C-alpha positions, 0 to 999 in steps of 0.5 A: 846882626845890627838889624837883629839887635835893633829888632830886639830893642825897639821891636819889629814893625808888626810889634809896634803896630800891635802896641798902638792897637792894644791901646784902642782895644782897652778903650773899647773894653772900657765902654763894655759895661755902659753899652751892655746896660742899653736895651736892644732898641737903644742899641739899634738907635745908636746906628741913627746917632752915628749917622747923624754924627757923620752928617755933622762932620765927624769921621769914621775914626771918631766913631770907631771905639763906640761902633765896635763896642756896639757890634760886640754887644750885639754879637753877644746878644744875637749870636752868643759870640763875643769878639775876643780882644785879638778879634777887635785888633783884626777889625781895626786893621781891616778898617784901616785898609790893611791885611789882617793875617789871622790863623785858621779858627780865629773867627775871621767871619766874626771879625769882619762884622766890626769894620763892615758895620762901621763903614756901612754907616756912610751909606756908600755900600760895603762888599765882603768878597769870598772865594765861593758862593757857598761861603758868601751865602753862609756868612750872610745868613750867619752874621745877618742877625747882627746887621739886621738888629742894628738896622742895616740891610744885607744883600747876597750875590750868587752866580744865578740869583741874588737875595736880601737877608730877611729873618722872617723869610722861609722857603722849602729849600732850608738852605735858603731860609732867611734869604728873600730873592731880589733883583741884583740892583737891590742886592747892591743897594743894600748897606752890606753885600756878600758875594764872590770875586768873580760875581763882583768883577763880571757884574762890573764888566756887564754894567759897562756893556749895558745900553742904559745907565738905569740898567747898571746894577753896581754903584761906586766901589767904596770899601771891600774886605776880601776874605782869603785875600791871598787866594783872590789877589795873588793865586787868581791874579794871573787869570783875567775876567773875560766876557766873550762872544763867538767868532767865525773860525774854522776848527778843521786846522786843530784836527789837522795839526793834532794828527801830525804832533805824535810824529814829532820827537821830544829833544829832536824836533822840539824842546820843552821848558817845564818851568815856563810851560813853553815849547820851542821847535828845533830846525829839524822840527821845523823842516819836518812840520813843513813836510807834514803840512805841505808848506814851503816855508813855515815862517812866512808871514802867511803861515805864522798862524800855523806855527802858533797852532803847532806850538799850542798842540805840542803844549797840549800834548806834552805839558797839560795832563788829563786829571791834573790840569783838566778833566774830560766830562760829558764830552767837554774839557773842563779846567781844574784850578791849580790852586784849589783843585776845583773844576772851573766849567765855563772857563777856557784857555785862550790863544787856541790852547783849549781847542788843541786840548779838545783835539788831543782828547777827541772831543768836539772843538768849540770855536775860538771866542773873541773878547768883548770885555776884560779886566784883571782882578788886580785892576778891579780891586784897585778901583775900590776907594778902600781895600782890606783883606784877611787870611791865615797866610799872607806874610810870605807874600807881604812884598807883593801886597805892598807893591801891587795893592799898596796893602800892609800886612799885620800879623794878629796874635792868636787868642790861645797859644799855638801848640801844633807840632810840625814835623820835618819833611820826609823825602823818598826816592820814588813816588811809590815809596812815598805813597806807601809811607803815607798809607802806613801813617794813615793806618797807624792814626786810624788804629789809634783813633786820631783823625787825619786830613790828607792834602793832595795837589791833584784829583788824580793823586786823591783817587790813587790814595783812595784806591790804596786805602780801600785795599786796606779797608780803611773808611774815608771821605774824598773831597775833590772840590766839586761840591762846595756845600757837601764839601763843607759838611764833610770837612766840618766833621774831619775832626771826628774820632777815627775820621780819615779825609783826603782833600785837594788843596783848598777843598772846604776852605773857610770851614772850621774843623772842630775836634770831635765834630761840628754838632750843628752839621751833625744835627742837620744830617740827623734830620735830613731825611725827615721833610716834616722835621720841626724846630723842636726836632732840630733842637732835640737832634742838636742836644744829642749831637752835642753829647756825641761830639763832646764824647768824641772830642775827649777821645781825639784830644787823648789821641793827639788832635788832628794830624795833617799829612801833606803828600807833596809840596806846593809851588807856594809855601803859603798853600802848604801853610794853609793845609797845616793851619787846618790843625791846632786851631784855638789852642787845640793839640795837633801835628803835621808832616809833609811826605815828598819824593824826588819824582814830585814836580817841584823837586824834579823841576826845581833842584831835585838833582842834588838830593837825588845824586846824594841818595845815589852816592849813599846807596840809599834804598828807595823805601829809606827816607831822608829826614833832615832840616837841611833838605826842608830848607832846600825845598823852601828855597826852591819854593821861594824861587818859584814864588819869585818867578810867579810874582814876575809873571803877575807883575808883567801881566799887570803892566800890560793890563795897566795900558789897557786899563787907562783905555778902559777907564776912559771909554767907560767914563765916556759911557757914563 
């Protein structure tokens, strides 16, 4: 109570922080007329002037107000985009090495240009880290004109190539226009380098396996801005980066154990713990395994490997599901990322789990790898002299950012007030009833012309919904996060009249959904099949696309904007908020609702029993939903428990890695 009263009088920490930042924004605004009167050449010369002042002892903070004003003016001239005041606040927060929480559609890509330019003046390099190759390439091409006209060089790191931004470079593949191929080292020597967390991390490990210092591609890790910081520093934090080589190992053992696993009975021979994804053999189970494998004592030191393989085979059969945790494609088991729903070819589970799943699926077993170099994302990003991040959802994980990365979160106000309508969750008794209700709601929106984006937690659920929609004859797109480039094009048009899009959690993240559709992407679609298309043809197609999108926008606004349907709650509230955040951007109308069932994993494992018995006592029909704020609160509490549990796992992983990190740092420093 006292805390709430104090908050009212002196404001929250966030309010006080914003108050301080608004004063700086006023000073940047005051410079606008002066900077606007400069010619393009004079603006370009400002970069040299700033560098001279730094050399004479001034600091980046001394230059901030003028540098931000210069970038804002360049953005207006080169991209016809002027940074809003709230975007300037975001830029200052990033420069100060904090996390800026900005809602979807608030222009994070443009915000990053401010601190990137200011920090690149030192000449030590600035990295902008994105979640996939498509976004790294897109953002560098999109923002390249600002940096180039101010005299900065821009590099792009991709999985199998690297480029420098060059406005005059053209290629047959239009997607790579203005990107001139270069060596990896050149891309890292550029003032600004765009790339993904995986590429930066693996390049660091590869550098430290080189025999000659001149072959190393990275320089000192100076300043990084991590886009979608929660996805990279939290969701990915349980997955270390590993460079491995083959080891000599016999794979016959996996087939042998796979044959005995179906003979073991759940709750008699072994017990499962779904929360921790663990399996424990009972006494009866141990005796049965000894008989089946023909060994005297399973727990003798000589047989300890066998116990490990049996437990991994049980996990593979009972805890890892096909088309949820992994898919089988071209005779290989490929992991599905639980957060994004993306396939991750090349990644393998360790400790023989991947081999156990290969045996279960009857595909060729690849031999176990041995680790040659490894690092966690936590320790990689903590090596930067200064780290900052931006995302639409960070406040729920503020404690973790503070404890592990020493990063504060500042919530940036939106440019226009948010008017999205978030309806309470609806809970059904069975999954079947839930999906029927979802289809009904989609049908209703489709008839009214309101665009719908449906979020699912797995590829399997997406395909199930898609089949149901086909039966109803409702045209729709399904995104399973397999093709980033195509995905971005489909998501960009998810706000069109009568559009129905089904997507796994993070499909198309980083792409704005504009109500009525995205005219540029529509124009590209129009001329895609014409290889001889000229710039003039594109201009005409763009005019037509703008007219179509404007007409559709009016219809969509009347229908209520973009409607979001969540078909299950995720373990982290943040991921649900990201889905919701796709609607209601820049003051647009919109709505969202989550449909749940007592058979969903979150409800089943973390506290669905109380709600289930309540439904039984009330003799509720399975098609009758519960819609109650109390239920929504109970679900949020379950999510908080899971978040805390996952935080503990990440903290322990980091504590183990910290020991290795001291050794890694020492050894790598000897080599330099």
